[in-house]
N, CA, C, O and CB atoms as a CASP TS submission, in Angstrom:
PFRMAT TS
TARGET T0000
AUTHOR 0000-0000-0000
METHOD Language model
MODEL 1
PARENT N/A
ATOM      1  N   MET     1     158.532 219.777  30.430  1.00  0.00           N
ATOM      2  CA  MET     1     157.963 218.468  30.652  1.00  0.00           C
ATOM      3  C   MET     1     158.575 217.832  31.898  1.00  0.00           C
ATOM      4  O   MET     1     159.731 218.087  32.236  1.00  0.00           O
ATOM      5  CB  MET     1     158.177 217.576  29.426  1.00  0.00           C
ATOM      6  N   THR     2     157.799 217.017  32.560  1.00  0.00           N
ATOM      7  CA  THR     2     158.296 216.330  33.748  1.00  0.00           C
ATOM      8  C   THR     2     158.568 214.879  33.419  1.00  0.00           C
ATOM      9  O   THR     2     158.003 214.305  32.489  1.00  0.00           O
ATOM     10  CB  THR     2     157.296 216.441  34.911  1.00  0.00           C
ATOM     11  N   LYS     3     159.453 214.307  34.217  1.00  0.00           N
ATOM     12  CA  LYS     3     159.766 212.894  34.025  1.00  0.00           C
ATOM     13  C   LYS     3     158.641 212.047  34.604  1.00  0.00           C
ATOM     14  O   LYS     3     158.030 212.433  35.600  1.00  0.00           O
ATOM     15  CB  LYS     3     161.123 212.528  34.683  1.00  0.00           C
ATOM     16  N   PRO     4     158.362 210.917  34.007  1.00  0.00           N
ATOM     17  CA  PRO     4     157.361 210.024  34.603  1.00  0.00           C
ATOM     18  C   PRO     4     157.892 209.464  35.922  1.00  0.00           C
ATOM     19  O   PRO     4     159.079 209.163  36.051  1.00  0.00           O
ATOM     20  CB  PRO     4     156.998 208.865  33.626  1.00  0.00           C
ATOM     21  N   ARG     5     157.013 209.333  36.876  1.00  0.00           N
ATOM     22  CA  ARG     5     157.392 208.827  38.196  1.00  0.00           C
ATOM     23  C   ARG     5     157.567 207.324  38.147  1.00  0.00           C
ATOM     24  O   ARG     5     156.811 206.613  37.485  1.00  0.00           O
ATOM     25  CB  ARG     5     156.343 209.207  39.252  1.00  0.00           C
ATOM     26  N   THR     6     158.573 206.858  38.857  1.00  0.00           N
ATOM     27  CA  THR     6     158.784 205.420  38.940  1.00  0.00           C
ATOM     28  C   THR     6     158.012 204.888  40.138  1.00  0.00           C
ATOM     29  O   THR     6     158.022 205.505  41.203  1.00  0.00           O
ATOM     30  CB  THR     6     160.300 205.075  39.052  1.00  0.00           C
ATOM     31  N   PRO     7     157.348 203.761  39.981  1.00  0.00           N
ATOM     32  CA  PRO     7     156.591 203.207  41.115  1.00  0.00           C
ATOM     33  C   PRO     7     157.539 202.735  42.213  1.00  0.00           C
ATOM     34  O   PRO     7     158.613 202.201  41.938  1.00  0.00           O
ATOM     35  CB  PRO     7     155.692 202.036  40.651  1.00  0.00           C
ATOM     36  N   ARG     8     157.125 202.941  43.452  1.00  0.00           N
ATOM     37  CA  ARG     8     157.911 202.515  44.608  1.00  0.00           C
ATOM     38  C   ARG     8     157.250 201.309  45.257  1.00  0.00           C
ATOM     39  O   ARG     8     156.047 201.082  45.131  1.00  0.00           O
ATOM     40  CB  ARG     8     158.064 203.666  45.628  1.00  0.00           C
ATOM     41  N   ALA     9     158.072 200.555  45.949  1.00  0.00           N
ATOM     42  CA  ALA     9     157.542 199.436  46.726  1.00  0.00           C
ATOM     43  C   ALA     9     156.818 200.006  47.942  1.00  0.00           C
ATOM     44  O   ALA     9     157.241 201.042  48.455  1.00  0.00           O
ATOM     45  CB  ALA     9     158.683 198.445  47.158  1.00  0.00           C
ATOM     46  N   PRO    10     155.747 199.376  48.427  1.00  0.00           N
ATOM     47  CA  PRO    10     155.012 199.905  49.586  1.00  0.00           C
ATOM     48  C   PRO    10     155.894 200.096  50.816  1.00  0.00           C
ATOM     49  O   PRO    10     155.678 201.041  51.574  1.00  0.00           O
ATOM     50  CB  PRO    10     153.867 198.978  49.934  1.00  0.00           C
ATOM     51  N   ALA    11     156.879 199.231  51.037  1.00  0.00           N
ATOM     52  CA  ALA    11     157.734 199.364  52.217  1.00  0.00           C
ATOM     53  C   ALA    11     158.597 200.613  52.137  1.00  0.00           C
ATOM     54  O   ALA    11     158.960 201.178  53.168  1.00  0.00           O
ATOM     55  CB  ALA    11     158.618 198.131  52.375  1.00  0.00           C
ATOM     56  N   ALA    12     158.928 201.049  50.937  1.00  0.00           N
ATOM     57  CA  ALA    12     159.762 202.238  50.785  1.00  0.00           C
ATOM     58  C   ALA    12     158.999 203.499  51.176  1.00  0.00           C
ATOM     59  O   ALA    12     159.621 204.505  51.519  1.00  0.00           O
ATOM     60  CB  ALA    12     160.265 202.354  49.346  1.00  0.00           C
ATOM     61  N   LEU    13     157.687 203.470  51.133  1.00  0.00           N
ATOM     62  CA  LEU    13     156.882 204.626  51.494  1.00  0.00           C
ATOM     63  C   LEU    13     156.766 204.792  53.003  1.00  0.00           C
ATOM     64  O   LEU    13     156.541 205.900  53.491  1.00  0.00           O
ATOM     65  CB  LEU    13     155.507 204.511  50.881  1.00  0.00           C
ATOM     66  N   ASN    14     156.915 203.710  53.736  1.00  0.00           N
ATOM     67  CA  ASN    14     156.777 203.747  55.188  1.00  0.00           C
ATOM     68  C   ASN    14     158.160 203.845  55.822  1.00  0.00           C
ATOM     69  O   ASN    14     158.958 202.914  55.710  1.00  0.00           O
ATOM     70  CB  ASN    14     156.021 202.494  55.708  1.00  0.00           C
ATOM     71  N   ALA    15     158.451 204.959  56.484  1.00  0.00           N
ATOM     72  CA  ALA    15     159.774 205.166  57.082  1.00  0.00           C
ATOM     73  C   ALA    15     160.036 204.193  58.220  1.00  0.00           C
ATOM     74  O   ALA    15     161.191 203.863  58.487  1.00  0.00           O
ATOM     75  CB  ALA    15     159.907 206.595  57.588  1.00  0.00           C
ATOM     76  N   ASN    16     158.992 203.727  58.898  1.00  0.00           N
ATOM     77  CA  ASN    16     159.161 202.815  60.035  1.00  0.00           C
ATOM     78  C   ASN    16     159.242 201.359  59.608  1.00  0.00           C
ATOM     79  O   ASN    16     159.460 200.488  60.450  1.00  0.00           O
ATOM     80  CB  ASN    16     158.023 202.988  61.011  1.00  0.00           C
ATOM     81  N   ALA    17     159.073 201.075  58.335  1.00  0.00           N
ATOM     82  CA  ALA    17     159.064 199.687  57.887  1.00  0.00           C
ATOM     83  C   ALA    17     160.425 199.038  58.069  1.00  0.00           C
ATOM     84  O   ALA    17     160.505 197.829  58.284  1.00  0.00           O
ATOM     85  CB  ALA    17     158.640 199.604  56.430  1.00  0.00           C
ATOM     86  N   ALA    18     161.497 199.817  57.987  1.00  0.00           N
ATOM     87  CA  ALA    18     162.834 199.252  58.108  1.00  0.00           C
ATOM     88  C   ALA    18     163.177 198.906  59.554  1.00  0.00           C
ATOM     89  O   ALA    18     163.985 198.007  59.788  1.00  0.00           O
ATOM     90  CB  ALA    18     163.859 200.220  57.551  1.00  0.00           C
ATOM     91  N   ALA    19     162.594 199.587  60.517  1.00  0.00           N
ATOM     92  CA  ALA    19     162.890 199.331  61.926  1.00  0.00           C
ATOM     93  C   ALA    19     162.202 198.050  62.374  1.00  0.00           C
ATOM     94  O   ALA    19     161.007 197.876  62.137  1.00  0.00           O
ATOM     95  CB  ALA    19     162.446 200.521  62.807  1.00  0.00           C
ATOM     96  N   PRO    20     162.933 197.160  63.014  1.00  0.00           N
ATOM     97  CA  PRO    20     162.294 195.935  63.494  1.00  0.00           C
ATOM     98  C   PRO    20     161.315 196.231  64.626  1.00  0.00           C
ATOM     99  O   PRO    20     161.524 197.156  65.412  1.00  0.00           O
ATOM    100  CB  PRO    20     163.351 194.931  63.965  1.00  0.00           C
ATOM    101  N   ALA    21     160.262 195.452  64.702  1.00  0.00           N
ATOM    102  CA  ALA    21     159.241 195.658  65.733  1.00  0.00           C
ATOM    103  C   ALA    21     159.816 195.442  67.127  1.00  0.00           C
ATOM    104  O   ALA    21     159.352 196.055  68.089  1.00  0.00           O
ATOM    105  CB  ALA    21     158.052 194.717  65.505  1.00  0.00           C
ATOM    106  N   SER    22     160.826 194.574  67.249  1.00  0.00           N
ATOM    107  CA  SER    22     161.383 194.293  68.566  1.00  0.00           C
ATOM    108  C   SER    22     162.075 195.517  69.167  1.00  0.00           C
ATOM    109  O   SER    22     162.085 195.679  70.387  1.00  0.00           O
ATOM    110  CB  SER    22     162.363 193.137  68.479  1.00  0.00           C
ATOM    111  N   ALA    23     162.653 196.380  68.328  1.00  0.00           N
ATOM    112  CA  ALA    23     163.290 197.595  68.846  1.00  0.00           C
ATOM    113  C   ALA    23     162.249 198.509  69.470  1.00  0.00           C
ATOM    114  O   ALA    23     162.489 199.099  70.524  1.00  0.00           O
ATOM    115  CB  ALA    23     164.050 198.337  67.726  1.00  0.00           C
ATOM    116  N   THR    24     161.098 198.628  68.828  1.00  0.00           N
ATOM    117  CA  THR    24     160.018 199.440  69.369  1.00  0.00           C
ATOM    118  C   THR    24     159.493 198.829  70.659  1.00  0.00           C
ATOM    119  O   THR    24     159.207 199.552  71.613  1.00  0.00           O
ATOM    120  CB  THR    24     158.885 199.585  68.347  1.00  0.00           C
ATOM    121  N   ALA    25     159.365 197.519  70.701  1.00  0.00           N
ATOM    122  CA  ALA    25     158.863 196.843  71.896  1.00  0.00           C
ATOM    123  C   ALA    25     159.819 197.026  73.068  1.00  0.00           C
ATOM    124  O   ALA    25     159.379 197.172  74.208  1.00  0.00           O
ATOM    125  CB  ALA    25     158.649 195.351  71.617  1.00  0.00           C
ATOM    126  N   ARG    26     161.134 197.020  72.796  1.00  0.00           N
ATOM    127  CA  ARG    26     162.101 197.208  73.875  1.00  0.00           C
ATOM    128  C   ARG    26     161.991 198.603  74.477  1.00  0.00           C
ATOM    129  O   ARG    26     162.113 198.756  75.692  1.00  0.00           O
ATOM    130  CB  ARG    26     163.521 196.970  73.364  1.00  0.00           C
ATOM    131  N   VAL    27     161.766 199.611  73.662  1.00  0.00           N
ATOM    132  CA  VAL    27     161.613 200.980  74.165  1.00  0.00           C
ATOM    133  C   VAL    27     160.353 201.081  75.009  1.00  0.00           C
ATOM    134  O   VAL    27     160.373 201.696  76.075  1.00  0.00           O
ATOM    135  CB  VAL    27     161.565 201.998  72.999  1.00  0.00           C
ATOM    136  N   ALA    28     159.246 200.481  74.543  1.00  0.00           N
ATOM    137  CA  ALA    28     157.993 200.526  75.291  1.00  0.00           C
ATOM    138  C   ALA    28     158.125 199.788  76.622  1.00  0.00           C
ATOM    139  O   ALA    28     157.585 200.238  77.632  1.00  0.00           O
ATOM    140  CB  ALA    28     156.853 199.921  74.461  1.00  0.00           C
ATOM    141  N   ALA    29     158.838 198.659  76.632  1.00  0.00           N
ATOM    142  CA  ALA    29     158.998 197.900  77.871  1.00  0.00           C
ATOM    143  C   ALA    29     159.860 198.666  78.868  1.00  0.00           C
ATOM    144  O   ALA    29     159.633 198.574  80.074  1.00  0.00           O
ATOM    145  CB  ALA    29     159.619 196.525  77.583  1.00  0.00           C
ATOM    146  N   ALA    30     160.837 199.415  78.387  1.00  0.00           N
ATOM    147  CA  ALA    30     161.692 200.185  79.286  1.00  0.00           C
ATOM    148  C   ALA    30     160.925 201.343  79.919  1.00  0.00           C
ATOM    149  O   ALA    30     161.221 201.730  81.050  1.00  0.00           O
ATOM    150  CB  ALA    30     162.914 200.714  78.534  1.00  0.00           C
ATOM    151  N   ASP    31     159.948 201.900  79.209  1.00  0.00           N
ATOM    152  CA  ASP    31     159.164 203.020  79.716  1.00  0.00           C
ATOM    153  C   ASP    31     157.929 202.579  80.493  1.00  0.00           C
ATOM    154  O   ASP    31     157.221 203.426  81.040  1.00  0.00           O
ATOM    155  CB  ASP    31     158.749 203.905  78.576  1.00  0.00           C
ATOM    156  N   ALA    32     157.651 201.284  80.556  1.00  0.00           N
ATOM    157  CA  ALA    32     156.439 200.790  81.208  1.00  0.00           C
ATOM    158  C   ALA    32     156.487 201.083  82.706  1.00  0.00           C
ATOM    159  O   ALA    32     157.509 200.888  83.363  1.00  0.00           O
ATOM    160  CB  ALA    32     156.267 199.275  80.961  1.00  0.00           C
ATOM    161  N   ARG    33     155.369 201.551  83.222  1.00  0.00           N
ATOM    162  CA  ARG    33     155.236 201.825  84.653  1.00  0.00           C
ATOM    163  C   ARG    33     154.048 201.028  85.173  1.00  0.00           C
ATOM    164  O   ARG    33     153.041 200.914  84.475  1.00  0.00           O
ATOM    165  CB  ARG    33     155.055 203.363  84.934  1.00  0.00           C
ATOM    166  N   PRO    34     154.135 200.472  86.379  1.00  0.00           N
ATOM    167  CA  PRO    34     153.007 199.699  86.909  1.00  0.00           C
ATOM    168  C   PRO    34     151.783 200.581  87.122  1.00  0.00           C
ATOM    169  O   PRO    34     151.888 201.690  87.647  1.00  0.00           O
ATOM    170  CB  PRO    34     153.397 199.020  88.226  1.00  0.00           C
ATOM    171  N   THR    35     150.628 200.080  86.713  1.00  0.00           N
ATOM    172  CA  THR    35     149.379 200.832  86.849  1.00  0.00           C
ATOM    173  C   THR    35     148.296 199.957  87.442  1.00  0.00           C
ATOM    174  O   THR    35     148.402 198.731  87.458  1.00  0.00           O
ATOM    175  CB  THR    35     148.927 201.387  85.493  1.00  0.00           C
ATOM    176  N   LEU    36     147.245 200.610  87.931  1.00  0.00           N
ATOM    177  CA  LEU    36     146.066 199.940  88.465  1.00  0.00           C
ATOM    178  C   LEU    36     144.859 200.376  87.660  1.00  0.00           C
ATOM    179  O   LEU    36     144.797 201.522  87.214  1.00  0.00           O
ATOM    180  CB  LEU    36     145.870 200.252  89.974  1.00  0.00           C
ATOM    181  N   GLY    37     143.903 199.490  87.466  1.00  0.00           N
ATOM    182  CA  GLY    37     142.654 199.854  86.793  1.00  0.00           C
ATOM    183  C   GLY    37     142.873 200.416  85.407  1.00  0.00           C
ATOM    184  O   GLY    37     143.433 199.740  84.544  1.00  0.00           O
ATOM    185  N   PHE    38     142.440 201.640  85.182  1.00  0.00           N
ATOM    186  CA  PHE    38     142.524 202.270  83.870  1.00  0.00           C
ATOM    187  C   PHE    38     143.738 203.179  83.753  1.00  0.00           C
ATOM    188  O   PHE    38     143.625 204.289  83.233  1.00  0.00           O
ATOM    189  CB  PHE    38     141.264 203.059  83.588  1.00  0.00           C
ATOM    190  N   GLY    39     144.880 202.739  84.220  1.00  0.00           N
ATOM    191  CA  GLY    39     146.105 203.497  84.055  1.00  0.00           C
ATOM    192  C   GLY    39     146.490 204.386  85.214  1.00  0.00           C
ATOM    193  O   GLY    39     147.346 205.255  85.053  1.00  0.00           O
ATOM    194  N   VAL    40     145.889 204.202  86.378  1.00  0.00           N
ATOM    195  CA  VAL    40     146.268 204.986  87.560  1.00  0.00           C
ATOM    196  C   VAL    40     147.627 204.470  88.038  1.00  0.00           C
ATOM    197  O   VAL    40     147.773 203.266  88.247  1.00  0.00           O
ATOM    198  CB  VAL    40     145.174 204.879  88.709  1.00  0.00           C
ATOM    199  N   PRO    41     148.621 205.333  88.216  1.00  0.00           N
ATOM    200  CA  PRO    41     149.939 204.866  88.656  1.00  0.00           C
ATOM    201  C   PRO    41     149.863 204.138  89.994  1.00  0.00           C
ATOM    202  O   PRO    41     149.196 204.598  90.921  1.00  0.00           O
ATOM    203  CB  PRO    41     150.907 206.042  88.763  1.00  0.00           C
ATOM    204  N   ALA    42     150.550 202.998  90.089  1.00  0.00           N
ATOM    205  CA  ALA    42     150.541 202.200  91.313  1.00  0.00           C
ATOM    206  C   ALA    42     151.571 202.693  92.318  1.00  0.00           C
ATOM    207  O   ALA    42     151.572 202.240  93.462  1.00  0.00           O
ATOM    208  CB  ALA    42     150.797 200.741  90.989  1.00  0.00           C
ATOM    209  N   THR    43     152.445 203.605  91.923  1.00  0.00           N
ATOM    210  CA  THR    43     153.525 204.049  92.805  1.00  0.00           C
ATOM    211  C   THR    43     153.118 205.164  93.749  1.00  0.00           C
ATOM    212  O   THR    43     153.801 205.386  94.749  1.00  0.00           O
ATOM    213  CB  THR    43     154.688 204.502  91.988  1.00  0.00           C
ATOM    214  N   SER    44     152.044 205.865  93.477  1.00  0.00           N
ATOM    215  CA  SER    44     151.607 206.955  94.350  1.00  0.00           C
ATOM    216  C   SER    44     150.086 206.984  94.388  1.00  0.00           C
ATOM    217  O   SER    44     149.428 206.168  93.743  1.00  0.00           O
ATOM    218  CB  SER    44     152.171 208.322  93.868  1.00  0.00           C
ATOM    219  N   ASP    45     149.532 207.916  95.138  1.00  0.00           N
ATOM    220  CA  ASP    45     148.081 208.054  95.226  1.00  0.00           C
ATOM    221  C   ASP    45     147.689 209.375  94.565  1.00  0.00           C
ATOM    222  O   ASP    45     147.480 210.368  95.261  1.00  0.00           O
ATOM    223  CB  ASP    45     147.590 207.998  96.718  1.00  0.00           C
ATOM    224  N   PRO    46     147.584 209.404  93.234  1.00  0.00           N
ATOM    225  CA  PRO    46     147.296 210.663  92.542  1.00  0.00           C
ATOM    226  C   PRO    46     145.834 211.059  92.653  1.00  0.00           C
ATOM    227  O   PRO    46     144.998 210.283  93.114  1.00  0.00           O
ATOM    228  CB  PRO    46     147.682 210.556  91.083  1.00  0.00           C
ATOM    229  N   HIS    47     145.544 212.264  92.228  1.00  0.00           N
ATOM    230  CA  HIS    47     144.168 212.757  92.169  1.00  0.00           C
ATOM    231  C   HIS    47     143.384 211.875  91.204  1.00  0.00           C
ATOM    232  O   HIS    47     143.793 211.695  90.057  1.00  0.00           O
ATOM    233  CB  HIS    47     144.118 214.260  91.725  1.00  0.00           C
ATOM    234  N   HIS    48     142.258 211.324  91.662  1.00  0.00           N
ATOM    235  CA  HIS    48     141.452 210.469  90.794  1.00  0.00           C
ATOM    236  C   HIS    48     140.011 210.425  91.290  1.00  0.00           C
ATOM    237  O   HIS    48     139.702 210.882  92.390  1.00  0.00           O
ATOM    238  CB  HIS    48     142.041 209.045  90.731  1.00  0.00           C
ATOM    239  N   PHE    49     139.149 209.873  90.465  1.00  0.00           N
ATOM    240  CA  PHE    49     137.742 209.685  90.797  1.00  0.00           C
ATOM    241  C   PHE    49     137.463 208.196  90.921  1.00  0.00           C
ATOM    242  O   PHE    49     138.042 207.379  90.205  1.00  0.00           O
ATOM    243  CB  PHE    49     136.818 210.336  89.727  1.00  0.00           C
ATOM    244  N   LYS    50     136.567 207.856  91.842  1.00  0.00           N
ATOM    245  CA  LYS    50     136.123 206.473  91.999  1.00  0.00           C
ATOM    246  C   LYS    50     134.621 206.464  91.756  1.00  0.00           C
ATOM    247  O   LYS    50     133.876 207.194  92.410  1.00  0.00           O
ATOM    248  CB  LYS    50     136.487 205.895  93.428  1.00  0.00           C
ATOM    249  N   VAL    51     134.176 205.635  90.812  1.00  0.00           N
ATOM    250  CA  VAL    51     132.759 205.555  90.453  1.00  0.00           C
ATOM    251  C   VAL    51     132.265 204.158  90.790  1.00  0.00           C
ATOM    252  O   VAL    51     132.834 203.162  90.344  1.00  0.00           O
ATOM    253  CB  VAL    51     132.529 205.883  88.937  1.00  0.00           C
ATOM    254  N   ILE    52     131.196 204.093  91.585  1.00  0.00           N
ATOM    255  CA  ILE    52     130.575 202.813  91.940  1.00  0.00           C
ATOM    256  C   ILE    52     129.211 202.763  91.265  1.00  0.00           C
ATOM    257  O   ILE    52     128.325 203.568  91.556  1.00  0.00           O
ATOM    258  CB  ILE    52     130.447 202.639  93.506  1.00  0.00           C
ATOM    259  N   ILE    53     129.060 201.798  90.355  1.00  0.00           N
ATOM    260  CA  ILE    53     127.794 201.627  89.634  1.00  0.00           C
ATOM    261  C   ILE    53     127.130 200.360  90.168  1.00  0.00           C
ATOM    262  O   ILE    53     127.651 199.263  89.966  1.00  0.00           O
ATOM    263  CB  ILE    53     128.021 201.541  88.067  1.00  0.00           C
ATOM    264  N   PRO    54     125.991 200.492  90.846  1.00  0.00           N
ATOM    265  CA  PRO    54     125.330 199.321  91.426  1.00  0.00           C
ATOM    266  C   PRO    54     124.651 198.465  90.357  1.00  0.00           C
ATOM    267  O   PRO    54     124.384 198.926  89.248  1.00  0.00           O
ATOM    268  CB  PRO    54     124.303 199.760  92.467  1.00  0.00           C
ATOM    269  N   ARG    55     124.383 197.228  90.711  1.00  0.00           N
ATOM    270  CA  ARG    55     123.681 196.326  89.790  1.00  0.00           C
ATOM    271  C   ARG    55     122.216 196.714  89.635  1.00  0.00           C
ATOM    272  O   ARG    55     121.628 196.513  88.572  1.00  0.00           O
ATOM    273  CB  ARG    55     123.785 194.881  90.279  1.00  0.00           C
ATOM    274  N   SER    56     121.632 197.262  90.676  1.00  0.00           N
ATOM    275  CA  SER    56     120.220 197.633  90.660  1.00  0.00           C
ATOM    276  C   SER    56     120.005 198.907  89.850  1.00  0.00           C
ATOM    277  O   SER    56     120.831 199.820  89.889  1.00  0.00           O
ATOM    278  CB  SER    56     119.697 197.819  92.092  1.00  0.00           C
ATOM    279  N   ASN    57     118.904 198.967  89.122  1.00  0.00           N
ATOM    280  CA  ASN    57     118.569 200.168  88.352  1.00  0.00           C
ATOM    281  C   ASN    57     118.068 201.307  89.237  1.00  0.00           C
ATOM    282  O   ASN    57     118.098 202.467  88.825  1.00  0.00           O
ATOM    283  CB  ASN    57     117.518 199.837  87.308  1.00  0.00           C
ATOM    284  N   THR    58     117.612 200.990  90.440  1.00  0.00           N
ATOM    285  CA  THR    58     117.043 202.019  91.313  1.00  0.00           C
ATOM    286  C   THR    58     118.057 202.580  92.311  1.00  0.00           C
ATOM    287  O   THR    58     117.819 203.637  92.896  1.00  0.00           O
ATOM    288  CB  THR    58     115.859 201.454  92.064  1.00  0.00           C
ATOM    289  N   ALA    59     119.174 201.898  92.511  1.00  0.00           N
ATOM    290  CA  ALA    59     120.192 202.367  93.460  1.00  0.00           C
ATOM    291  C   ALA    59     120.993 203.513  92.831  1.00  0.00           C
ATOM    292  O   ALA    59     121.196 203.538  91.617  1.00  0.00           O
ATOM    293  CB  ALA    59     121.143 201.199  93.878  1.00  0.00           C
ATOM    294  N   PRO    60     121.445 204.456  93.659  1.00  0.00           N
ATOM    295  CA  PRO    60     122.189 205.602  93.107  1.00  0.00           C
ATOM    296  C   PRO    60     123.621 205.226  92.703  1.00  0.00           C
ATOM    297  O   PRO    60     124.228 204.324  93.280  1.00  0.00           O
ATOM    298  CB  PRO    60     122.228 206.742  94.132  1.00  0.00           C
ATOM    299  N   VAL    61     124.130 205.925  91.718  1.00  0.00           N
ATOM    300  CA  VAL    61     125.529 205.799  91.317  1.00  0.00           C
ATOM    301  C   VAL    61     126.342 206.709  92.232  1.00  0.00           C
ATOM    302  O   VAL    61     125.972 207.863  92.448  1.00  0.00           O
ATOM    303  CB  VAL    61     125.738 206.172  89.792  1.00  0.00           C
ATOM    304  N   GLN    62     127.444 206.196  92.770  1.00  0.00           N
ATOM    305  CA  GLN    62     128.279 206.975  93.685  1.00  0.00           C
ATOM    306  C   GLN    62     129.557 207.415  92.975  1.00  0.00           C
ATOM    307  O   GLN    62     130.274 206.591  92.407  1.00  0.00           O
ATOM    308  CB  GLN    62     128.619 206.152  94.955  1.00  0.00           C
ATOM    309  N   VAL    63     129.836 208.715  93.012  1.00  0.00           N
ATOM    310  CA  VAL    63     131.063 209.272  92.443  1.00  0.00           C
ATOM    311  C   VAL    63     131.830 209.938  93.576  1.00  0.00           C
ATOM    312  O   VAL    63     131.317 210.847  94.229  1.00  0.00           O
ATOM    313  CB  VAL    63     130.757 210.292  91.280  1.00  0.00           C
ATOM    314  N   SER    64     133.064 209.486  93.809  1.00  0.00           N
ATOM    315  CA  SER    64     133.910 210.045  94.869  1.00  0.00           C
ATOM    316  C   SER    64     135.182 210.601  94.244  1.00  0.00           C
ATOM    317  O   SER    64     135.743 210.011  93.321  1.00  0.00           O
ATOM    318  CB  SER    64     134.250 208.968  95.949  1.00  0.00           C
ATOM    319  N   GLU    65     135.632 211.747  94.760  1.00  0.00           N
ATOM    320  CA  GLU    65     136.867 212.359  94.277  1.00  0.00           C
ATOM    321  C   GLU    65     137.929 212.239  95.357  1.00  0.00           C
ATOM    322  O   GLU    65     137.694 212.599  96.511  1.00  0.00           O
ATOM    323  CB  GLU    65     136.644 213.847  93.884  1.00  0.00           C
ATOM    324  N   TYR    66     139.099 211.731  94.981  1.00  0.00           N
ATOM    325  CA  TYR    66     140.229 211.602  95.895  1.00  0.00           C
ATOM    326  C   TYR    66     141.319 212.561  95.432  1.00  0.00           C
ATOM    327  O   TYR    66     141.782 212.481  94.294  1.00  0.00           O
ATOM    328  CB  TYR    66     140.756 210.124  95.951  1.00  0.00           C
ATOM    329  N   LEU    67     141.723 213.460  96.310  1.00  0.00           N
ATOM    330  CA  LEU    67     142.672 214.501  95.936  1.00  0.00           C
ATOM    331  C   LEU    67     144.129 214.056  96.007  1.00  0.00           C
ATOM    332  O   LEU    67     145.024 214.795  95.597  1.00  0.00           O
ATOM    333  CB  LEU    67     142.478 215.691  96.815  1.00  0.00           C
ATOM    334  N   GLY    68     144.370 212.864  96.520  1.00  0.00           N
ATOM    335  CA  GLY    68     145.725 212.326  96.501  1.00  0.00           C
ATOM    336  C   GLY    68     146.561 212.691  97.607  1.00  0.00           C
ATOM    337  O   GLY    68     147.719 212.279  97.668  1.00  0.00           O
TER
END
């Protein structure tokens, strides 16, 4: 026979519940790097695509690739 299980508090089930949110925020702030647009690093010119979508429905969409 097995012993009946004792109910646990919800916080005891979550291993991260004991860690304060500010400790996590400090780690994220230390690792933060300046970015442009959708996360392109601002410190260098990496390989990326530039998409220009015109307001007009008849004008072509322009896609340009920059090799960095």
